[in-house]
LUMPALUM-316424 format. One record per residue (C-alpha): residue number from 0; residue in one letter; x, y, z. Coordinates in nm, 2 decimals. Layout:
BEGIN
pt n:NUM, res:A, east:X, north:Y, up:Z
...
This chain:
BEGIN
pt n:0, res:P, east:10.15, north:7.84, up:9.73
pt n:1, res:L, east:9.88, north:7.98, up:9.50
pt n:2, res:G, east:9.53, north:7.84, up:9.48
pt n:3, res:M, east:9.16, north:7.91, up:9.48
pt n:4, res:I, east:9.00, north:7.90, up:9.82
pt n:5, res:G, east:8.76, north:7.61, up:9.73
pt n:6, res:Q, east:9.05, north:7.39, up:9.62
pt n:7, res:F, east:9.33, north:7.49, up:9.85
pt n:8, res:D, east:9.53, north:7.20, up:9.99
pt n:9, res:M, east:9.51, north:7.18, up:10.37
pt n:10, res:A, east:9.87, north:7.06, up:10.41
pt n:11, res:K, east:9.99, north:7.37, up:10.22
pt n:12, res:W, east:9.76, north:7.59, up:10.42
pt n:13, res:Q, east:9.90, north:7.46, up:10.75
pt n:14, res:R, east:10.26, north:7.49, up:10.63
pt n:15, res:V, east:10.22, north:7.86, up:10.56
pt n:16, res:I, east:10.04, north:7.92, up:10.89
pt n:17, res:D, east:10.31, north:7.73, up:11.08
pt n:18, res:V, east:10.60, north:7.92, up:10.93
pt n:19, res:N, east:10.45, north:8.27, up:10.92
pt n:20, res:L, east:10.23, north:8.28, up:11.23
pt n:21, res:T, east:10.34, north:8.01, up:11.46
pt n:22, res:G, east:10.71, north:8.09, up:11.38
pt n:23, res:T, east:10.65, north:8.45, up:11.48
pt n:24, res:F, east:10.47, north:8.35, up:11.80
pt n:25, res:L, east:10.75, north:8.11, up:11.89
pt n:26, res:G, east:11.02, north:8.38, up:11.83
pt n:27, res:M, east:10.84, north:8.62, up:12.05
pt n:28, res:Q, east:10.79, north:8.36, up:12.32
pt n:29, res:A, east:11.16, north:8.27, up:12.32
pt n:30, res:S, east:11.27, north:8.63, up:12.36
pt n:31, res:V, east:11.03, north:8.77, up:12.62
pt n:32, res:E, east:11.19, north:8.65, up:12.94
pt n:33, res:A, east:11.53, north:8.77, up:12.84
pt n:34, res:M, east:11.39, north:9.11, up:12.75
pt n:35, res:K, east:11.20, north:9.13, up:13.08
pt n:36, res:S, east:11.53, north:9.05, up:13.26
pt n:37, res:D, east:11.71, north:9.32, up:13.07
pt n:38, res:G, east:11.45, north:9.58, up:13.15
pt n:39, res:G, east:11.29, north:9.60, up:12.81
pt n:40, res:G, east:11.35, north:9.58, up:12.44
pt n:41, res:S, east:11.19, north:9.59, up:12.10
pt n:42, res:I, east:11.02, north:9.31, up:11.90
pt n:43, res:I, east:10.97, north:9.37, up:11.54
pt n:44, res:N, east:10.74, north:9.12, up:11.36
pt n:45, res:I, east:10.76, north:9.09, up:10.99
pt n:46, res:S, east:10.42, north:9.09, up:10.82
pt n:47, res:S, east:10.34, north:9.20, up:10.47
pt n:48, res:I, east:10.15, north:9.46, up:10.28
pt n:49, res:E, east:9.90, north:9.17, up:10.23
pt n:50, res:G, east:9.85, north:9.18, up:10.61
pt n:51, res:L, east:9.69, north:9.52, up:10.55
pt n:52, res:R, east:9.50, north:9.48, up:10.23
pt n:53, res:G, east:9.46, north:9.12, up:10.12
pt n:54, res:A, east:9.51, north:8.94, up:9.79
pt n:55, res:V, east:9.36, north:8.67, up:9.58
pt n:56, res:M, east:9.50, north:8.32, up:9.54
pt n:57, res:V, east:9.74, north:8.35, up:9.84
pt n:58, res:H, east:9.48, north:8.29, up:10.12
pt n:59, res:P, east:9.71, north:8.12, up:10.38
pt n:60, res:Y, east:9.97, north:8.39, up:10.33
pt n:61, res:V, east:9.72, north:8.67, up:10.37
pt n:62, res:A, east:9.56, north:8.51, up:10.67
pt n:63, res:S, east:9.89, north:8.45, up:10.84
pt n:64, res:K, east:10.01, north:8.80, up:10.78
pt n:65, res:W, east:9.69, north:8.96, up:10.91
pt n:66, res:A, east:9.72, north:8.73, up:11.22
pt n:67, res:V, east:10.08, north:8.85, up:11.28
pt n:68, res:R, east:9.94, north:9.20, up:11.29
pt n:69, res:G, east:9.68, north:9.10, up:11.55
pt n:70, res:L, east:9.94, north:8.91, up:11.75
pt n:71, res:T, east:10.17, north:9.22, up:11.75
pt n:72, res:K, east:9.89, north:9.44, up:11.88
pt n:73, res:S, east:9.80, north:9.20, up:12.17
pt n:74, res:A, east:10.16, north:9.14, up:12.26
pt n:75, res:A, east:10.22, north:9.52, up:12.27
pt n:76, res:L, east:9.94, north:9.56, up:12.51
pt n:77, res:E, east:10.07, north:9.28, up:12.73
pt n:78, res:L, east:10.44, north:9.35, up:12.72
pt n:79, res:G, east:10.43, north:9.73, up:12.75
pt n:80, res:Q, east:10.44, north:9.70, up:13.13
pt n:81, res:Y, east:10.79, north:9.55, up:13.10
pt n:82, res:N, east:10.91, north:9.83, up:12.87
pt n:83, res:I, east:10.90, north:9.59, up:12.57
pt n:84, res:R, east:10.78, north:9.75, up:12.25
pt n:85, res:V, east:10.62, north:9.53, up:11.99
pt n:86, res:N, east:10.56, north:9.65, up:11.63
pt n:87, res:S, east:10.50, north:9.49, up:11.29
pt n:88, res:V, east:10.64, north:9.60, up:10.96
pt n:89, res:H, east:10.45, north:9.54, up:10.64
pt n:90, res:P, east:10.68, north:9.55, up:10.33
pt n:91, res:G, east:10.54, north:9.55, up:9.99
pt n:92, res:G, east:10.71, north:9.50, up:9.65
pt n:93, res:V, east:11.05, north:9.40, up:9.78
pt n:94, res:A, east:11.29, north:9.27, up:9.51
pt n:95, res:T, east:11.40, north:8.95, up:9.67
pt n:96, res:P, east:11.51, north:8.63, up:9.49
pt n:97, res:M, east:11.20, north:8.46, up:9.62
pt n:98, res:V, east:10.97, north:8.72, up:9.48
pt n:99, res:I, east:11.15, north:8.75, up:9.15
pt n:100, res:N, east:11.24, north:8.38, up:9.09
pt n:101, res:E, east:10.98, north:8.17, up:9.28
pt n:102, res:A, east:10.66, north:8.35, up:9.38
pt n:103, res:M, east:10.61, north:8.54, up:9.06
pt n:104, res:A, east:10.75, north:8.26, up:8.84
pt n:105, res:G, east:10.93, north:8.50, up:8.61
pt n:106, res:F, east:10.65, north:8.75, up:8.58
pt n:107, res:V, east:10.85, north:9.03, up:8.76
pt n:108, res:A, east:11.16, north:8.94, up:8.56
pt n:109, res:D, east:10.96, north:8.98, up:8.24
pt n:110, res:N, east:10.78, north:9.29, up:8.36
pt n:111, res:P, east:11.04, north:9.49, up:8.57
pt n:112, res:S, east:10.81, north:9.78, up:8.63
pt n:113, res:F, east:10.53, north:9.56, up:8.77
pt n:114, res:G, east:10.57, north:9.67, up:9.14
pt n:115, res:E, east:10.65, north:10.02, up:9.04
pt n:116, res:S, east:10.33, north:10.06, up:8.84
pt n:117, res:Q, east:10.12, north:9.98, up:9.15
pt n:118, res:M, east:10.28, north:10.23, up:9.38
pt n:119, res:P, east:10.16, north:10.58, up:9.42
pt n:120, res:L, east:10.53, north:10.68, up:9.46
pt n:121, res:M, east:10.59, north:10.57, up:9.11
pt n:122, res:S, east:10.93, north:10.73, up:9.07
pt n:123, res:L, east:11.08, north:10.47, up:9.31
pt n:124, res:P, east:11.21, north:10.14, up:9.18
pt n:125, res:M, east:11.10, north:9.81, up:9.34
pt n:126, res:M, east:11.22, north:9.82, up:9.70
pt n:127, res:E, east:11.54, north:9.66, up:9.81
pt n:128, res:S, east:11.55, north:9.47, up:10.14
pt n:129, res:A, east:11.78, north:9.74, up:10.29
pt n:130, res:S, east:11.48, north:9.97, up:10.31
pt n:131, res:V, east:11.30, north:9.72, up:10.54
pt n:132, res:T, east:11.62, north:9.69, up:10.75
pt n:133, res:D, east:11.64, north:10.07, up:10.78
pt n:134, res:T, east:11.29, north:10.09, up:10.91
pt n:135, res:I, east:11.34, north:9.80, up:11.16
pt n:136, res:M, east:11.66, north:9.98, up:11.29
pt n:137, res:F, east:11.46, north:10.30, up:11.34
pt n:138, res:L, east:11.19, north:10.11, up:11.54
pt n:139, res:C, east:11.45, north:9.94, up:11.75
pt n:140, res:G, east:11.66, north:10.25, up:11.81
pt n:141, res:P, east:11.61, north:10.55, up:12.04
pt n:142, res:S, east:11.39, north:10.74, up:11.78
pt n:143, res:G, east:11.14, north:10.46, up:11.80
pt n:144, res:R, east:11.12, north:10.45, up:12.18
pt n:145, res:Y, east:10.76, north:10.58, up:12.20
pt n:146, res:I, east:10.63, north:10.35, up:11.92
pt n:147, res:T, east:10.45, north:10.03, up:12.01
pt n:148, res:G, east:10.16, north:9.83, up:11.87
pt n:149, res:V, east:10.21, north:9.99, up:11.52
pt n:150, res:A, east:10.15, north:9.81, up:11.19
pt n:151, res:L, east:10.39, north:10.01, up:10.97
pt n:152, res:P, east:10.37, north:9.98, up:10.60
pt n:153, res:I, east:10.69, north:10.01, up:10.40
pt n:154, res:D, east:10.55, north:10.01, up:10.05
pt n:155, res:A, east:10.56, north:10.34, up:9.87
pt n:156, res:G, east:10.18, north:10.36, up:9.91
pt n:157, res:L, east:10.11, north:10.02, up:9.77
pt n:158, res:Q, east:9.84, north:9.95, up:10.03
pt n:159, res:L, east:9.65, north:10.24, up:9.91
pt n:160, res:R, east:9.58, north:10.07, up:9.57
């Protein structure tokens, strides 16, 4: 939902917070005991580049994604003693049907280089979801065993703009 902060509908605000933040919290809560019993594990929370930089007109989205980042940090501190690592990934400019068809209301379809023009790594096309998956698999795997409490951007430098 898009809207100016002074006129933003509270029901829409609450829906975004419930899905993005409360949903993340409930997912973590549901997995912690099993991970403790198994001797550890890895939780990867999905945030957004807007959880690192902010954006206009999407206030509940930005607030919820910044909150996921904070929740990740506090959970990493709490759960490290159980060998549970907690990290967040912050994708930016992912070419998903929601971004292309809904959120951008045709803007990206009409301007295919939109995401690319904002990225310092301009030779790359708008990111596919597989790039996010690859990063998550790295964090969950043995190469990520010493990584916890990290807010990792996957954005070709978009947060730098």
